[in-house]
N, C-alpha and C positions, 0 to 999 in steps of 0.2 A: 347553760344547755351543753352538752357534750358535742364535741367536734364532731363533724361526719367525716366517716370513714374515706379515704381516697377511692378510688373506682378504679381497681386492679383488672377490671375486664378489658381495657382499651391500653396495652402496652404497645409501644411503640415495635418497629422490626426490631432495634437494636436490643432493646429491653426484652422483646421474646427469646432474643439470641442468648442473651446472658441467663435468661432464665432457666433454658433448656440446658446450658452448660452447666450451670449449677446442679439441677435435679441430678446431671448424669454424674456427679461425683458426689452425692449426698453419703453413699457407704463408707467412702474414704474420710469424710468429716466426722463420721460415727465412728471409725475406727480410732484417732487422733484423739478424741472426746476421751475413748476409753480407756487411752494410755495415760491420759492427763494427770498429774498428782497437784497439780496448783490452778488456782483460778485463772491466772493470766495465759497458761499453757491453752484453758479451755476457750477462753476469749479469742485467742490467736486462730482456733480452729475454725471459726468461722468468720473470720475476718473477709474471706472470699465472698461472703455473701453479705454480710453486715456494711462493705463498703460500696456496695451496691444504691440505686435510689430505692427509698422505702415501699415504693409501689411494686417493686420487684421482690421484696422481701416477703412483703405479704402474700402475692402469687406463689413466691416459692413455698411458704408454711402450707398456704391451702392445698398445694399440689402434692405435699408429703402427707396430709392428712387422709389421701386417699391411697396411700400405699400398702397400709395395714402391715408392715414389719417394725420389729423392734428397733431397728438402726433409723427409721423414720421417726419412731416415735421419740428415740433419746435425741436426735438433732432437734428436734421440734422443743424437748424439754429445756435444752440448753439455750434455745434462744427465749423459752420464757421466764429464763434464770438471769441471762446475761446481755441480751440483745440490748443496745443503748439505747433504743427509740422506744416510746412508751407505744406508740399505736402496735408495731411490731410483736411487741411481748404480750399486748392484749390478743392480738391475733395468733400467737404463738399458745394462747391459753384455750382460746376456742376451738383449735386446731387439735389439742389434746385431749379435749371432750370427745369432738368426732371421734378421733381414734379409740377412745374407751369405748364409744358406742358400739366399736366394731370388734371390743374384746383385744384391743393392742393396747398394752401398756410400757412406758420406758422403764428401762433398766439401769439406766445411768441416773446417778446424784450428782451435783454440782459439788467440785472440791472446797475447802474452806478457805476461804478469800485471806488474802496475805495478812499477816500479822505484823501491825505497827508498832515498831518499839514503843516502848511506854515513856523512854528518856526522850523521844524525839518527840513528843506531845507538847504543843506550846502550852506554858503555864496559862491557866484562867485567872484573870486577874481581875473578873466579874463573874463570882460564883451565882448561881440561881438566888435570888430571895424571892420570900413569899409575897403574894401581891394583894390576891384578894381571893375570897371564897364567897358562891353564893349557895342556898339551898331553897328548895319549895318546901311551903309550910304544908305538908300533907304526908308528914309521918303519921299521923292520927288514922289516916286512911290507910294505912300499911304500906306504903311507897315514897318514896320521895328522889328527888334529883338533887346531884349535888355537883358544882362545878369550884374547881379549885384551878388558879394561875398564878404563876412564879415568872417574875422578870428575868432575864438573862443575855446573854451576849454582850457585844461591845455598845458601851454606854446605856445598857439595858433597854435596847428599843425593840428586843422581842420577848415574846410570852410563849411559855409553853402552859397548854390547858389541859386539863385532864377532867373526863366527865363520868360521872357512875351513875346508874340505876340502881337504888335500893330497895330491896323488898324485905320486910322484917316478918312475914308470917312463914314462907315454905321455900322461897327462891335466892333469899340473901343477896348476893351481889350479882346483880340482874344482868346487866352490859355497863361496858366500859369502853373508852375511846382514848385517845390523846392526839395532840397536834402541836405544832411548833409555829409560829407566824408572828407578823408584826403587831403591835398594840393597837393599829386602828382595826387589823383585819379583826382581831377577837373581841373589840368592842362592840362591830357589826355582826359577829357571830353571838357575843349576848343578846342584843338587841332583836335579831332574829328569834331568838329562844322567848324573848319577851311578847313578842307579836304573835306567837303560835298559842301562847298562855294567856293572851289578851281576851277579857271577858269569860274566863272560865273558872273566876274566883280564885285561881292560884297565885301566890305570891311568892317574889323570890326575898329571900332576906340573906342578912350578911352573915358569916359562918368562918371563924378562926379557925388555924390549923390544927389545934386540939380538939375543937369541937368534932372537926372532920374526922381525925383520927378514930374516936371514939365510935363514932357512927359507922365507921369501916369495920371495927373491930364487933361491931353489934351485931352488923350484916353477916360477918365471917362466922360468927358464933349462929346464927341462923342456918348458914350450910353446913355445919357441924352437926347440929341437933337433926336436922331432918336428912341428912346424909345425901345432901346436892353439891354439887359442883358450882362452883363461881364461872362465871362468864369465862370463856376461852380466850377472850383479849385479857381480860384483867390477870389470869393465871401467865400468860404469855408475857407479861408487862409487870411481872410481880417484883422482880429486882428495883425496877424504875419506881414502883408505886412505895416500896422498903425506903428506897434512899430519901424520897422527896417527902415521905408523910410516917410510916409509919416506924421508923426507925430513926425520923429527924429529930435532932436535938431541939429545936425551937417549939415542937408540939410538944416534949416533956415539960420543957420550961415554963409555957403556956398553962400548962396543966396543972401544974404546982399553984398557979395562980387563980386558975377560972373552977368554980365549981361545975359541976355538971348538969348542964340545960335541961330543962322540963321539956318534955317531948312538946311541940307546939301544938297548941288547938287553939281553935278559933276565938274560945272565951279569954286567952290569954292576951289575944293581940291589942287590945284597947289600951292595956298598961303599959307595954313595950314600945317605947318610940320608933315610929316608923322610918325607913330610910332616909337620910338628910336630903333635902329636893334638890342640891348642888349636883350629889351621886348620881340622881336618879336623872338631871338634866345633861350629865357628863355622859353617861354610861348608856342611859336609855332615852335620848331624844323623843319626845311627843308621845311616849308612852305611860308617862307618870298619870297624866290625865285619865286616859282609859283605866288605868290600874284602880285608880280612886272609886269610878263610877263603878267598874266590874265589882269593887270589894263591898260597895256598898248595897248593889243588887243582890249579890250573893249572900250578905250576912242578913240583908232583910229579908230574903226568900226562905232563910234557914231558920228563922225565927230568932235570930241573933241581934235582938233589937238595941241591945247595950252596944254593939260594936257599930250598926248603923247610926246610931245617935251621936257616936264620937267622931263619925265619918263628915257630920255636918258641921258648917262653922258656926262659932259661938252667936252671930246674928241672922242666921239662916231661919227666913220666914219658915223653912219644913218643920223646925222644932216647934213653931206655934207658940213661943214665949213659954214653953213647959220646961220643968226639970227634967233631968233624965230619968227617974223615978216613974213620975206621972207620965212621960213620953211612953216608957215602955209600958206601963201598966194598961194604958189605954190602946196598946196594937195587940198586946196579951188578949185582950176583953175581944178585940175582933176579930183575931184569929180562933177563938175559941167559938165563936158565931159564925164566921165566914168560911172556914174550912179552907184556907188558899193552899195550893200544891201544883206540882207539875209546872213549875216556871220556866218558859223558854223565851232564851234571849237570842232574837236573831242578829243583831250586829251591836257593837260598841265601836265607835270611830271618832277621831277629830271631826268638828263639825267641818262640813266640805264647803268653803265660800265660793271656790272655783264653779263647784258645780250649780250653784245658786245663779252664777254669771253666767253660765250655759244657759239657764232657763230665761234670762232675760236679755240674753244676745240674739246676734244675726237680724233678720227681717221681722222677725215676732215682735209684736209692740211688748212693751217694757212690762213686767209684772214686778210687783211687789216681792222683793226675797223674803223668807219667812225669817231671816234673822232680823229685820225691821221690827221694833216693837209696835204693836198697835195701839191707839190710843189709850185703851182701856189698862194696858199693861204699865200701870205708872210706877210700880215697885221697882222694875229695873233701871229704870232712871236713865242719864246719860252714862253711866259706869259700866253699861252693858257691852258697850264696843271695846271695854279693856277687859273684861273676863274672859279667860278660856272657856270655851264650850263643847261639849261632849256628847255626840247626835248617839242615840239609841233607840231600838224598837223590841219590844219584849211583850210577852202573854203571860197570862196567869190564870189557872181555873179559881174559882172562888163563888161563894151565894153573896147576893147582894143584902147587906142588911141596915138598917138605920146608922150604924156606927161608919158607915162608908164615909160620910160626908166630912167626918172628923180627922179622918186619914190622909193629911195634905200630899204626901208624896206619891198617894194612886191619883195619876190624872184622870182625864175623862176618856171613856173607852171608846176607841174609833169600831169596833167592830165584837159583835158576840155569837157564840155558838153554844144554843141552848141543850144540845146534847151533851155537853162535857161542861158548861158553865165557863168554857174560856173567854177570856177579854183581851184584845189587842190595846196595845199603847204607843204613841209614838212622841219622844219627848227629847229637849235637850236638859242638859245642867249645866248651870254656869259653876266655875270653881275659882276660889280665893287661894291666896297664901296665908296661912295663918301659923304663926310660932316655927316657921322654917317647915311646914306640911302642907301638903293640898289636901283643901276641905270644899265639899259642895257647898254652895251657897244658896243655889234656889233651881228650882224646875220650871222649865220653860214648855206648856205645854201644846205642842204642835199641832195636836188633834183639835184641839180648841182654837187654834189661830186660822187653820186650815177651813173651819167650819164656819168663819165670819168672812170667808171670801165670796164672791159673786160667783155663783156657778159657771158663767160664762169664761168667769178667768180660770176657775178650777179645772173645765174643761181645756181650756189651753195651755198650762203647766201639764195636765196630764198626756197631751198630745206630743208634747213636746219631750217629757220623761220617756215617753215610749218610744220615740225616736232615738233618744240617748241609749234607753236600755237595751234596745234592740242592736244597736251597731256596738255596745260595748259587749255583748252577749256573743255577737259575730266576731270579735275580736278576740275572746277567750276561746270559741271552737276552732279559730284557725291555729290559735296558739295549741291548744291539746292537739287537732291532728298535726301539726309539725312536730310535736314531740313524738306522738304514735310514730310518724315517719322514719325520726331519728332513733327511736326505738330498735325498728325493724331493721334500717341499716346498721346501726351499729351491733345490736345483738349481744350487748355488752356482757362481759364477766359473768356466767354463769356459775352458782356457788361452787366454790371448790370444797364444800364440804360432803358434796356426794362422789369424790373420787377414791383411789385407794389410800389406805392409810397412810403413806408419805406426802400425798396430796392435800390432807387436813392441814400441814402445815405451812403457814404461808409466810413467804419470805418479806424482811422488812422494806425491801426494795416495792414488790409488789404491793404491798400494805400502804406505803406511801402514794402508789398510784392509784389504790382504791380509794383510799381517803380525798384523791383530789378528785376523781370521779363522784364520790359521794357529795362532796363540796358543792360541785356543779349541779348536782342532783336536788340537793337541799335548796340550792339557789333558785332554780328553775321550779320545784315544786312550791317555795313561798313566794315567786313572781304569780305563778298560777294561782293561790289561794288568794293572794292580794286582789287579784282580777276579778276572782268569782266574787268573793267579798263585796268589792266594790260593783260589781252587777246586782248581788242581792240587795244593797242599799239602795242602788236605782229602784229595782223592782218594788222595794218595800213600802218606798215615798208613793209610788204609783198605786199600790191597793189603799194604802191611806188616803190620798187625795179622791181616788174611788171611793172608799166608805163617805168623805164627806160630801161629794155629789150625790150619792145614794140617799142621805140624809135630807137633802134640799130639794131634789127631784128624781125619784126613784125611776119614773117610768120616760127618761128625756132620751135613753139611749140603750139598746139592749147590747150592743157590742161591748159597751166599757163593763159588762159583766164577764163576758167570756175572755176579755184581754186580762182583766184581774185575775179570772180562774186560772189563765195560763201561767201568769206569773206566780201565783202561789204555789201551781204544779211543779215550777221551776225550782222555785225556793222548799220543794218537798214539804209543804205546811198543807196538808190534805184537809184538816179541820178548817182553815180558813178557806180552801177552796171549795169545800161544802158550802160554808156560809153564802159564797156568791152564788153558786149555784141554786140554793134553796132560795134566796132572793129571786133571780131570775124567773126560776121556775111561776113564783107568787106573782110577779109583776107582768108577766108576758105569757097568759094561759096558752095563745097559739104555739109557743115552744116549750109547754108543760111536758109533754111525755119524751121527747128526746132529752130535755134537759133532766127529768127524773132517770132517765137511763144513763147518763153519763155521772150523774148525783151516785148511783147505787156502785159504780167502780169506784169512785172515792171512797165511799163508806166502807167497801171491800177492803181497799188499801189501808183505811184507818185500823180495820180490825185485824187485817194481817199483822199491823207493825205494834199492835198490842199482844198478840200471840207472841210474838220475837222477845216482848219484853214479858212474857209469861204471866201476863194480867188476864186472866181468862175470862172473869166476870165482865170485863170491859170487851172483851173479842166476842162474847157470845150477845152481848147487848148490840154492836154494830152489824154482827150477821142478821139478828132479827130486824134491825132497821135496814138493813139493805135490802132483807127480803120484803118487807112491807113496802119500799119505794117501787121496787122492780115491778111488784104486782099491781101497783098503782099505775106504773107507767104503761102495763099490758091493758088494764081495763081501759085507759085512753086511746091507744093506739097498738094494736095487736102484731108489733114488728117482730121479725123472725129472730132478730139480735137481741131482743129482749127476753124471748121463750127459753134461748139460750143461756141467756145470765142466769135465770130462774133456776134453771135443771142444774146448773155450774153449782150453785147455791147449796141446792140441796144434795147433790152427789159430793159436793165437799165436805157435809155433815152424816153423809151416809143415813139420808134421812128420805121418806117418802119417794123412795126410788121409782115405783110403778108411775107417779105422775112425772118425777125426771125424763123418763123414758119416753111418755106420752108428748112432753112439751118439745124433746129435741126431734121426734118423728113429726111434730106440726111444723117445726122450722127447717126440718130438712124439705118437705115438700114444696116450702115457699121460697127456697133462696137459691140461688145457682151460682154464688160468688165462692170462690174455692176457698178462702180463708174460712170464712163462716162454716163451709161443708165439712174441712178438716176438724175444726172444733168441734162440731156435733159428732162425729164419729170418734174423736177421743174420746169424748164424754160417755159416748155409748161403751167404747172399750172399758171404761174405767166401773160402768155399772155392771157390766160382765164380771171383770174380775172382782168386784163385790160379792157378786153372785156364787163366785169361784169358778166360772166358766170361763178358763183360759183360752180354749179353742175359737169360742165368740169373740173374746177380748183381741186375738191376733188377727183374726178377721178383720174387725173394727181399723185396728192400728194400720193394716195394711191397705186398707181403703182411703186413710187419712192421708198415708204416704204417697198414695197413687193420685189423691186428687191435687194435693199441696205438697209437693217434696220439701218444700223449704217451712214447714211449720215448726214452730219452736218445740224443741224436745221430742220430736215424732219418733225419730230414728235412736234415739237414746230409749223412750219408751217400747218400743220396738226390738229391740237389741236385748233389752233386759228381759222381756217376756220370752224370746225365742230362748234365751237361755235357763229362764226356769223350766222350757220344754224341751231342754235338753238338745235343743235343735242349733249347735254349737257352730257350724258352718254359717247358718243363716244369721244367726247373731253376730257372729264376727262382720259377715258383708255389711249388716244395718250399722256395728259401730264404727266401723271403718267410714261408712258414707258420711256419718255425724265427724268423726274427726275432719273428713276432707272437707266439708262444707261447713263447719264450724270448728276452727282450729282451737279458738280459745275456749271452749268448753270442757272443762276437765273431767265431764262425767264421761265424756266418749273414752279416754283414757282408761280410766279406772274402770268401767265397764268389759274394754278389752282385755286388760290384766286379767279380769276375774276370772272370763272366759278361759283364756290361757293357761291360767295357773290352777283354777280350781277344777276348771270343767274337762280340760285336754292334758292337764299336767305338763304343758309348753314353757319351762320356766325360762327360756332363752328368748320366747317371743314375750312372754309378760314383762322380762326384766326389760327388751327394747322400748316397747311399748310405752311403759311406766316411765324411762329416764325421758322418752321424748316429752311426755305429760310434765317432767319436771322442768324442761326448758318453758314450758307455758307458765306454769306456776312452781319455782322452785322451792316455796314455803307452804306448800299444801300438806297438811297431816295427811288426809287420806292417801296421797299418792306415796308420801315417805312411808306411812304404815303399811300400804299394799306390797312397796317394794323390800322392806322389813320383811312380810310373811313369804316373798317369792325367795329369799336367802335363807328363810327358816326352815321353809320345804325343801332346800338344797343342800341343809347342814352347814351352811356358812354362817355360822352364829356371829363370828366377829363382824361381818359386813352387815348383819342384820341388824346388832345392836348398835353400829353408828346411825343407821337411818332410823332406828327406834328412838336413837336419844333425840335427834333432829325432830321427828313428827311430836314425840311429847314437848319439846322445848315451844313448836309452833302451835300446838292445842293441848295443853296439859288434862283438859276437862272431856275431850272427848273419850265417848264409850268405847269407838271401834279401836281406838287406840288402847286402851286399856285390856281389850281383848288379845290385842296384837303382844303386850307386854305378858299377859298370862301364858300363851302360846311361847313366847321365847322362853320364857322360864320353863316352861315343862321340857321343851327341846333342850335346854341346858342341863337340866336334871337327867334326862334320858342319855346325854352324853357323856355326861361323868360318870354315869350307871355304867355304860357300856365299856368304859377305860377301866373300871374297876373289875368289870369280867361279867359274865351272863348271870340273868336274873331276870325277875319279870319284867315286862315290857307293856308300857301301857299306849294304849292308842293318842296319838298326836291330837292335840284339841286347836282346831282350826277354827278363827273368828267366822262370824257369818257374813257374808257379804256385803259390801256398801251399796245401798238399794237406793234408786231414785227418789 
């Protein structure tokens, strides 16, 4: 976690005096900097301040950021480059950004560092030597990650790691990093990478230096063919990369012996020996088991049954005594009948014995852990305790056919959703070592075991899991809030890429600082990810126990359906949430109307997810199902919320607008709740817009804002409509209100930028608000593209190109960014034509505004 910054607001009287004296002489410091020709001279100029407490230095820089003079900017730039304290350098970087926001830029550049005489350098008796290389087996997908490590330093205790992201279709060398640290740290780094890949089906395999060089050269050829630039970090470190890889004699010697490796494909994997178990245990402790299970599920769900068979132990009951060809042929026949599709793996993790102990601990009566084999499970025998086990939950869409009983690796379904034919499973896999490799021995059906428990025992487990899940989810929420507070306190390192040209070149020291911050952020992210995954596992167990209880006692308790529905929503598994609401409506008729209303919203979420995946047929299916569900809810209980929901569905599809308007007017007469009234007015506004009556739409949006000023997007919608009506002052007021009340919503900044740029041609105001938008999201392609358009309109094509390049890097497929590129090229042509002399001028093309 990033270290919190010191509070510079509470300086002692002595420190306040030091601050004021230093500020009185900053112009003199700037003059010394201007006359310095060597780095030690520049460092000496700062000594009067760098010798002060760190809190005073930070307060000094904050004060300079308000001076808005070139001398102040020069002093801040010197601190950014030369200050000894890391936190001071970071504050200097933020102060430079504040000054830039006020159009104040430094003119001073750091002098060259002192040259170290070559003969004075100590002789390196331990030159770097290649230690190991790892690649992901994803080249067939067009993109792969490459990690290379060299041992170096005294007794070879340090490791230099280089990481590449290679894309073989358009981007070439897409990303690069390098760092030096001790071996233990690097092993942990690789393990974290493995954890992030766990369950995705992606594997890391060994890679020689010669193979690495060939892959890099191939990626460079892609850059050449597509006329794209390799990642900036790669270009900046090219001398180092040449030394260690491209021009390394070891790589050439290897290449003479080795043949070019075939592009990795899933079909080739079974015939290639897997990474030796001792290496997996050494460098990826605890991850090898999960990898094997992940590979099995991925291969099986991809119909790569040959690989799936090879990942089973020779005596595995899942092979069912069949030879490879027979086993594969049977599954191919089942696939032809059942049409399996859209697998979703919820989690894959080492079996958590501690969690089972939690279930049986405290004052609760002891309950049997699911690891204990029941009497009917004789196949596992006494050896089960010695086997490694991996727990997983997954779901799959398929049609049930008679062949299903012959497919041993498909366990008993815990739940089923008829609208998509999705089945949910909860299993453990036992693993053994065979010929130096891990293989799956058997499947332990947790759903079947749970179904054998007494309903009272299931209920007891569910209560305990709910308590544990609630606690861990609270821990996660507290952690996320703490991270968010740190972010607000730190406001770390806005991207240097949106400064002037010199600021695009980050010095090595800043880069090291950024690497340390990135490492902290990576560790925080990994820790949060692990906490989230743990909470997800607990929630998933609860849902499966709920399924077991529903099967035995479906009318015992309505609350369990609601609790499982809540857990499904936390897991973003809307199909499973729909299952619980359907069952609740079926078994508890007195709650049916309200439950169907909730079910409609879940079905709309499912439809939205399909729209994002561009599966229009599925999207329309669920929109139809949602409409049928809410209409039934209305017949049972004519609630105003249900009327509004049905109207929203109709308006969203631009159909039956007269009915939708009538439904909204009925709902309006029957509710006084502010949020509902604002929702009704907002939908009436949309109907008016669909009828091209912008004046009426404006009235409805204004009413919505009056009724509930906090209603989501209301000021955005109002501002954009006022902009369309050329009511620029009103639009600015509405969009500013949006930015003030919801500063994290990037649309408010975009809307203001559009009004200032395209409506008022106030380019300075447009630039200011969009730069503030970048502080919210520095990687927003829309903000970057809008900034590029501001500079295009001003004729500053050099700066426009920088932002446009960043925008294309952030979202290369954006239609809006493509329009900005066209406008840039047209402006560039005009500029060249003007330099050649007078000629026919063409009106500059402007991309359409980015609408809500």
